[in-house]
C-alpha positions as CSV (number, residue, x, y, z in Angstrom):
1,M,69.5,-67.1,-95.8
2,D,69.6,-70.0,-98.2
3,G,73.9,-70.2,-98.3
4,A,76.4,-70.7,-95.7
5,F,78.9,-68.5,-94.5
6,V,82.0,-70.3,-93.1
7,C,84.6,-69.2,-91.0
8,F,88.3,-70.6,-90.4
9,E,89.6,-69.2,-87.4
10,G,93.1,-69.9,-85.2
11,I,96.4,-68.4,-84.9
12,E,99.7,-68.0,-87.4
13,G,100.3,-71.0,-89.5
14,S,97.0,-73.3,-88.4
15,G,96.0,-74.1,-91.9
16,K,93.4,-71.6,-92.3
17,S,94.2,-70.9,-96.1
18,T,94.4,-74.3,-97.2
19,Q,91.2,-75.6,-95.7
20,L,89.6,-72.0,-97.4
21,E,90.7,-72.8,-100.8
22,M,90.3,-76.8,-100.7
23,L,86.3,-75.6,-100.0
24,R,86.2,-73.2,-102.7
25,S,87.4,-75.5,-105.4
26,A,84.6,-78.2,-104.0
27,M,82.3,-75.5,-104.4
28,E,83.1,-74.5,-107.8
29,D,83.2,-78.2,-108.8
30,A,79.7,-78.7,-107.5
31,G,79.0,-75.8,-109.4
32,R,77.6,-73.4,-106.7
33,R,79.0,-69.7,-105.9
34,C,81.8,-69.3,-102.9
35,L,82.7,-66.0,-102.4
36,T,86.3,-66.2,-100.6
37,L,87.4,-63.4,-98.2
38,F,90.8,-62.8,-96.4
39,Y,91.2,-60.3,-93.8
40,P,93.1,-58.3,-93.5
41,D,92.3,-57.5,-97.0
42,S,95.1,-55.5,-98.1
43,A,93.4,-54.2,-101.5
44,S,90.7,-52.3,-99.1
45,E,91.9,-48.6,-97.5
46,Y,91.7,-50.0,-93.7
47,G,93.4,-53.2,-94.8
48,A,96.1,-51.7,-96.3
49,I,96.8,-49.7,-93.0
50,I,96.9,-53.1,-91.0
51,D,99.0,-54.7,-94.1
52,R,101.6,-51.9,-93.2
53,Y,101.2,-52.5,-89.6
54,L,101.7,-56.1,-89.8
55,K,105.2,-55.5,-92.1
56,G,106.4,-52.8,-89.7
57,D,105.8,-49.5,-91.5
58,A,103.0,-48.3,-89.4
59,W,102.1,-48.4,-86.0
60,P,98.3,-47.7,-84.9
61,S,97.4,-47.7,-81.9
62,V,95.5,-51.0,-80.3
63,P,91.9,-49.1,-80.4
64,E,93.0,-48.0,-84.0
65,L,93.6,-51.7,-85.3
66,F,90.4,-52.7,-84.1
67,L,88.2,-50.3,-85.2
68,L,90.1,-50.6,-88.7
69,F,89.6,-54.3,-88.7
70,M,85.4,-53.3,-87.6
71,A,85.6,-51.3,-91.0
72,D,87.7,-53.6,-93.0
73,F,84.6,-56.5,-92.1
74,A,82.3,-53.9,-92.5
75,K,82.4,-53.0,-96.2
76,D,81.7,-57.0,-97.0
77,S,78.9,-56.9,-95.3
78,Y,76.3,-56.4,-98.6
79,R,78.6,-58.5,-100.8
80,I,78.0,-61.8,-98.1
81,E,74.2,-61.2,-97.4
82,E,74.3,-60.6,-101.3
83,V,76.2,-64.4,-102.0
84,L,74.3,-66.1,-98.7
85,D,70.5,-64.7,-100.2
86,E,71.3,-66.5,-103.4
87,G,72.2,-69.6,-102.2
88,G,76.1,-69.8,-102.2
89,V,78.9,-69.9,-100.0
90,V,80.9,-67.4,-98.3
91,A,84.3,-68.4,-96.6
92,C,86.6,-66.4,-94.8
93,S,90.0,-66.7,-93.8
94,R,89.7,-64.8,-90.1
95,Y,86.8,-62.7,-88.9
96,Y,85.8,-60.5,-85.7
97,Y,86.6,-63.5,-83.7
98,S,90.5,-63.1,-84.6
99,T,90.3,-59.5,-83.7
100,I,89.1,-60.2,-80.6
101,A,91.9,-62.5,-80.1
102,Y,94.5,-60.5,-81.6
103,Q,93.4,-57.2,-79.8
104,C,92.7,-58.6,-76.6
105,A,96.0,-60.6,-76.7
106,S,97.4,-56.6,-77.3
107,G,95.3,-55.2,-73.6
108,F,92.3,-54.1,-75.0
109,D,89.6,-54.9,-72.9
110,Y,88.1,-58.3,-73.6
111,Q,84.0,-57.3,-72.4
112,R,84.8,-54.4,-74.6
113,A,86.0,-56.1,-77.6
114,K,82.6,-58.1,-77.5
115,D,80.3,-55.6,-77.0
116,L,81.7,-53.3,-79.8
117,V,81.4,-56.2,-82.1
118,K,77.9,-56.8,-81.1
119,A,77.3,-53.2,-82.0
120,V,78.2,-53.1,-85.4
121,A,76.4,-56.1,-86.1
122,L,78.4,-57.8,-88.8
123,P,77.0,-60.6,-90.5
124,K,77.2,-63.7,-88.3
125,P,78.5,-67.2,-90.0
126,S,77.0,-70.6,-89.9
127,V,79.9,-72.1,-88.7
128,V,83.5,-71.5,-87.5
129,F,86.1,-74.0,-87.8
130,Y,88.8,-73.5,-85.4
131,M,91.8,-74.6,-86.7
132,D,94.0,-76.0,-83.5
133,V,97.6,-75.9,-83.5
134,P,100.4,-75.8,-80.8
135,V,102.1,-72.5,-81.0
136,E,105.4,-74.0,-81.7
137,I,104.4,-75.7,-85.5
138,G,102.4,-72.8,-86.3
139,Y,105.9,-70.9,-85.9
140,N,107.6,-73.5,-88.0
141,R,104.9,-73.6,-90.4
142,K,105.2,-69.7,-91.1
143,L,109.1,-70.2,-91.1
144,Y,109.7,-72.5,-93.3
145,S,107.1,-71.5,-95.9
146,K,108.2,-67.3,-95.7
147,G,111.8,-67.5,-94.3
148,K,112.6,-65.7,-90.9
149,A,113.0,-62.2,-93.2
150,G,109.3,-62.7,-94.7
151,L,107.8,-63.3,-91.3
152,D,105.1,-60.6,-90.2
153,V,105.2,-58.7,-86.6
154,H,103.0,-61.3,-85.1
155,E,104.3,-64.5,-87.2
156,K,107.3,-63.4,-85.7
157,N,106.2,-63.3,-81.8
158,V,105.8,-66.4,-80.5
159,E,105.1,-65.6,-76.7
160,Y,102.3,-62.9,-78.5
161,I,100.8,-65.7,-80.5
162,G,100.5,-68.0,-77.2
163,K,98.5,-65.1,-75.6
164,V,96.4,-64.7,-78.3
165,R,96.1,-68.7,-78.7
166,L,94.6,-68.4,-74.9
167,I,92.5,-66.0,-76.1
168,Y,90.7,-68.2,-78.5
169,E,90.1,-70.7,-76.0
170,K,88.4,-68.3,-74.2
171,M,86.3,-67.4,-76.3
172,I,85.6,-71.1,-77.1
173,N,84.7,-72.6,-73.5
174,E,82.8,-69.6,-72.9
175,G,80.4,-70.1,-76.1
176,I,80.7,-67.8,-79.5
177,D,77.9,-66.9,-81.1
178,T,77.0,-69.6,-83.3
179,T,78.2,-73.2,-84.3
180,C,81.8,-73.8,-83.5
181,L,84.0,-77.1,-84.8
182,R,87.6,-77.2,-83.4
183,L,89.7,-79.3,-85.9
184,D,93.3,-80.8,-85.1
185,G,95.3,-78.8,-87.5
186,T,98.3,-81.4,-87.0
187,E,95.7,-83.6,-89.1
188,R,96.6,-84.2,-92.6
189,A,94.6,-81.2,-94.9
190,E,92.8,-83.8,-96.7
191,E,91.3,-85.5,-93.7
192,L,90.3,-81.7,-92.6
193,H,88.8,-80.8,-95.7
194,K,86.5,-84.3,-95.7
195,T,85.1,-83.0,-92.2
196,V,84.5,-79.2,-93.4
197,L,82.9,-80.2,-96.6
198,K,80.7,-82.8,-94.6
199,H,79.1,-80.2,-92.5
200,V,79.0,-77.2,-95.2
201,K,77.3,-79.9,-97.4
202,G,74.9,-80.2,-94.1
203,L,74.1,-76.6,-94.2
204,L,72.9,-76.0,-97.5
């Protein structure tokens, strides 16, 4: 694998998509292929069900949601490996770390979640950037950008997102399956981008 697989993780409003887009732009300016992935992928049949759930139009069980996410990731495995083999960059906003954090915050067994992820054998990121922000800041960012009526079922549930953040912390403190860099998501996006870009260039 000659490329770099970069994953941005964190709670709602932590700045994942902003950093992903800044990285994509920098890679394209440098003439390097960059595949960007956002999960859930509402264009896929799996992601479409998850999207309906987030909008309050469907209520799959927690195990069903977990497996829907796994299928949503797995469908892109071939594309990811192809880009990496060509020396390109794959950058995704959310991956199986999010699934563990969010579904375990909903009651899914933590060890079972990790075992299932391992069994699926998805491509592993080269680095995970964990965008760390307090729950209140993330909520207020989403509230500002989308308005109260536009918030999805997760974004509007501050107590739930607090539980998600605790699962993220548990995973990171235990040590995840690849390099993980914690970034202060309250810093200016441009400064965070410099850190991200420096590290990604070191992988290529």
